[in-house]
C-alpha positions as CSV (number, residue, x, y, z in Angstrom):
1,M,-26.6,16.9,-15.8
2,A,-29.9,16.7,-13.9
3,V,-32.9,18.9,-13.3
4,Q,-35.7,19.0,-10.8
5,T,-38.8,17.8,-12.6
6,E,-40.8,16.7,-9.6
7,P,-41.5,18.3,-6.2
8,S,-39.7,15.4,-4.5
9,G,-38.0,12.1,-5.5
10,G,-34.6,13.4,-6.8
11,L,-33.2,15.0,-9.9
12,T,-34.0,13.7,-13.4
13,L,-30.8,12.7,-15.2
14,M,-30.4,14.4,-18.6
15,L,-29.6,11.6,-21.1
16,D,-29.8,13.4,-24.4
17,Y,-26.8,15.8,-24.2
18,G,-24.1,13.4,-25.5
19,I,-22.8,12.5,-22.0
20,F,-22.0,8.9,-21.2
21,Y,-22.5,8.2,-17.6
22,E,-20.9,5.4,-15.6
23,F,-22.0,4.6,-12.0
24,V,-19.3,3.2,-9.7
25,P,-20.5,1.5,-6.5
26,V,-19.2,3.5,-3.5
27,E,-17.6,0.4,-2.0
28,D,-15.5,0.0,-5.1
29,L,-13.8,3.4,-4.9
30,G,-10.1,3.0,-4.5
31,R,-10.0,-0.4,-6.1
32,D,-7.7,-1.1,-9.1
33,R,-10.7,-2.4,-11.2
34,P,-13.9,-0.9,-9.8
35,R,-17.2,-2.0,-11.3
36,R,-18.9,0.4,-13.7
37,H,-22.6,0.3,-14.5
38,T,-24.5,2.1,-17.2
39,V,-27.8,3.8,-16.8
40,A,-29.4,0.5,-17.7
41,D,-27.7,-1.4,-14.8
42,V,-28.1,0.8,-11.8
43,E,-30.1,-0.3,-8.8
44,V,-32.6,1.9,-7.0
45,G,-31.5,2.7,-3.5
46,R,-27.8,2.0,-4.0
47,A,-25.0,4.5,-3.6
48,Y,-22.8,5.3,-6.5
49,A,-20.1,7.7,-7.7
50,I,-20.6,9.1,-11.2
51,A,-17.9,9.1,-13.9
52,L,-18.5,11.1,-17.1
53,S,-17.2,10.9,-20.7
54,T,-18.2,13.8,-23.0
55,P,-17.7,14.9,-26.5
56,A,-15.7,17.9,-25.1
57,G,-12.9,15.5,-24.0
58,L,-13.7,14.3,-20.5
59,W,-12.9,10.6,-20.2
60,S,-14.2,8.6,-17.3
61,Y,-13.9,11.7,-15.1
62,L,-15.1,11.2,-11.5
63,L,-17.2,14.1,-10.5
64,G,-16.6,13.7,-6.8
65,D,-20.2,13.4,-5.8
66,T,-22.0,10.3,-4.5
67,V,-25.6,9.8,-5.5
68,R,-28.4,7.4,-4.8
69,V,-30.8,6.3,-7.5
70,T,-34.4,7.0,-6.6
71,A,-36.2,5.9,-9.8
72,Q,-35.4,4.3,-13.1
73,H,-38.1,5.4,-15.5
74,P,-37.1,8.2,-15.9
75,L,-33.8,7.9,-14.1
76,R,-33.8,10.1,-11.0
77,L,-31.1,10.4,-8.4
78,E,-30.3,12.4,-5.3
79,I,-26.9,13.7,-4.2
80,T,-25.8,12.0,-0.9
81,G,-22.2,13.3,-0.4
82,R,-18.7,13.4,-1.7
83,T,-16.5,10.6,-2.7
84,R,-13.8,11.7,-0.3
85,H,-16.2,11.6,2.7
86,F,-16.7,8.0,3.6
87,V,-15.2,5.4,6.0
88,N,-14.3,2.0,4.8
89,A,-11.4,0.9,7.0
90,F,-13.0,-2.5,7.7
91,G,-15.3,-3.1,4.7
92,E,-18.2,-1.2,6.3
93,N,-18.7,1.3,3.4
94,V,-20.4,4.0,5.6
95,I,-21.2,7.3,3.8
96,V,-22.0,10.8,4.9
97,E,-25.8,10.5,4.5
98,E,-25.8,7.5,6.8
99,V,-23.8,9.1,9.6
100,E,-26.0,12.2,9.4
101,Q,-29.2,10.2,9.7
102,A,-27.7,8.2,12.6
103,L,-26.8,11.5,14.4
104,V,-30.2,13.0,13.8
105,E,-31.9,10.0,15.3
106,A,-29.6,9.8,18.3
107,C,-30.2,13.5,19.0
108,R,-33.9,13.1,18.7
109,R,-33.9,10.1,21.1
110,T,-31.7,11.7,23.7
111,D,-32.6,15.5,23.4
112,A,-29.1,16.4,22.4
113,H,-28.1,19.3,20.2
114,V,-24.8,19.2,18.2
115,V,-22.6,22.0,17.1
116,E,-20.2,20.0,14.9
117,F,-19.1,16.4,14.6
118,T,-16.9,14.1,12.5
119,V,-16.5,10.3,12.3
120,A,-13.1,8.6,11.8
121,P,-11.9,5.0,11.9
122,R,-10.3,3.6,15.1
123,Y,-7.7,1.1,13.9
124,P,-6.8,-2.2,15.6
125,S,-4.0,-2.2,18.0
126,P,-1.5,-4.8,19.2
127,D,-3.8,-5.5,22.1
128,D,-7.1,-5.6,20.1
129,A,-7.5,-7.0,16.6
130,R,-10.8,-5.2,16.1
131,G,-11.3,-1.6,15.2
132,G,-14.3,0.7,15.1
133,H,-15.4,4.2,14.6
134,D,-14.7,7.3,16.8
135,W,-17.5,9.9,16.9
136,L,-15.9,13.2,17.8
137,V,-18.8,15.5,18.8
138,E,-19.0,19.0,20.1
139,F,-22.4,19.4,21.8
140,R,-24.4,22.5,22.5
141,V,-26.7,20.4,24.7
142,P,-25.2,17.0,25.7
143,P,-27.4,13.9,25.5
144,R,-29.3,13.1,28.6
145,A,-28.1,9.5,28.3
146,P,-24.8,9.3,26.4
147,D,-24.8,5.5,26.4
148,E,-28.2,5.6,24.7
149,F,-26.9,8.1,22.2
150,V,-24.2,5.7,21.1
151,R,-26.6,2.7,21.0
152,V,-29.0,4.7,18.8
153,V,-26.1,5.6,16.4
154,D,-25.0,2.0,16.2
155,R,-28.5,0.6,15.7
156,T,-29.4,3.2,13.1
157,L,-26.3,2.5,11.1
158,M,-27.0,-1.2,11.2
159,G,-30.4,-0.5,9.8
160,L,-29.2,1.7,7.0
161,N,-26.1,-0.2,5.9
162,G,-25.8,-3.9,5.4
163,D,-22.0,-4.0,5.3
164,Y,-21.8,-2.2,8.6
165,R,-24.4,-4.5,10.1
166,T,-22.3,-7.5,9.0
167,K,-19.2,-6.1,10.5
168,R,-20.9,-5.3,13.8
169,R,-22.8,-8.6,14.1
170,G,-21.8,-10.3,17.3
171,D,-19.0,-7.6,17.8
172,V,-16.9,-9.9,15.6
173,G,-15.6,-7.5,12.9
174,M,-15.9,-4.1,14.6
175,H,-16.3,-2.7,18.1
176,P,-19.4,-0.4,18.8
177,P,-18.9,3.3,18.1
178,R,-16.9,5.3,20.6
179,L,-18.2,8.7,21.6
180,V,-15.5,11.4,22.3
181,T,-17.0,14.7,23.6
182,L,-14.9,17.7,22.6
183,P,-14.8,21.0,24.4
184,A,-16.7,24.0,23.0
185,G,-14.8,25.8,20.3
186,T,-12.6,22.8,19.2
187,F,-13.9,22.6,15.7
188,Y,-13.7,26.4,15.3
189,A,-10.1,26.3,16.4
190,W,-9.4,23.6,13.8
191,M,-11.1,25.6,11.0
192,G,-8.9,28.6,11.9
193,S,-5.8,26.5,12.1
194,V,-6.2,25.3,8.5
195,G,-7.5,28.7,7.0
196,R,-11.1,27.5,6.6
197,L,-13.1,30.0,8.6
198,G,-16.2,31.3,6.9
199,D,-19.5,30.0,5.7
200,Q,-18.0,28.5,2.5
201,H,-16.1,25.9,4.4
202,K,-17.5,22.8,6.1
203,V,-16.2,20.2,8.5
204,P,-15.9,16.7,6.8
205,R,-18.6,14.6,8.5
206,V,-16.7,11.4,7.9
207,T,-13.1,10.5,6.9
208,N,-11.3,7.3,6.0
209,D,-8.2,8.2,8.1
210,R,-7.4,9.8,11.4
211,T,-5.7,13.0,10.2
212,L,-8.6,15.3,11.2
213,A,-9.6,13.3,14.3
214,D,-6.1,13.3,15.8
215,R,-5.7,17.0,15.1
216,L,-9.0,17.7,16.9
217,L,-7.9,15.6,19.8
218,A,-4.6,17.5,20.0
219,L,-6.4,20.9,20.0
220,A,-8.7,19.6,22.7
221,G,-5.8,18.4,24.8
222,I,-7.1,14.8,24.7
223,P,-4.4,12.1,24.5
224,V,-4.2,10.2,21.3
225,P,-5.8,7.6,21.1
226,A,-8.7,9.1,23.0
227,P,-10.0,7.4,26.2
228,L,-13.2,5.3,25.9
229,V,-16.4,7.2,26.6
230,L,-19.5,5.1,27.0
231,L,-19.4,2.2,24.6
232,G,-22.8,1.2,23.3
233,P,-23.5,-2.6,23.4
């Protein structure tokens, strides 16, 4: 599909192999009638899922990867994650690449080191009509200022993602992220419980439901829903 033709700047899409490419905006995944763009319509910097139609018989087949277009002439792209790994519980459309960048920046600013982490939606309750995100993190070195860690995560995501920024503006659509620190070995225990030990298996960095999050909390002995830990304003 694509090859590395430059030292940096993404992979060059192969357009002369009889493959018809369609680009589906990540925010449209799961909709009954998602928008589909051809190579002529894609926008640089936007996240898409790729669908293929080929002479061999594939018809609008979703690969499962998400990509970001880095150039148009020639068309280049970079792989940013998987279509299953995103959170869009409130219209925020946050993808793996964005949460990873937010985590890296928060660790850099607070001298933290992370073993594993995952992000899940925190749904509204009868007492609170707003939801948010839970960041479940197992630290090797905890942040020197956990409240600053959360603030950096929040601000970085707002800088990377316009939909998230809109939902967070004025705390109207979403609460700030909530940090839940897990005991050492929690993620390893989960991997073992689902038969995924080994280097070929990875922890989903972001999910659109609470299945993984609630299982991790149960393994850690933390009540579900988890207690608040340092909300970032």
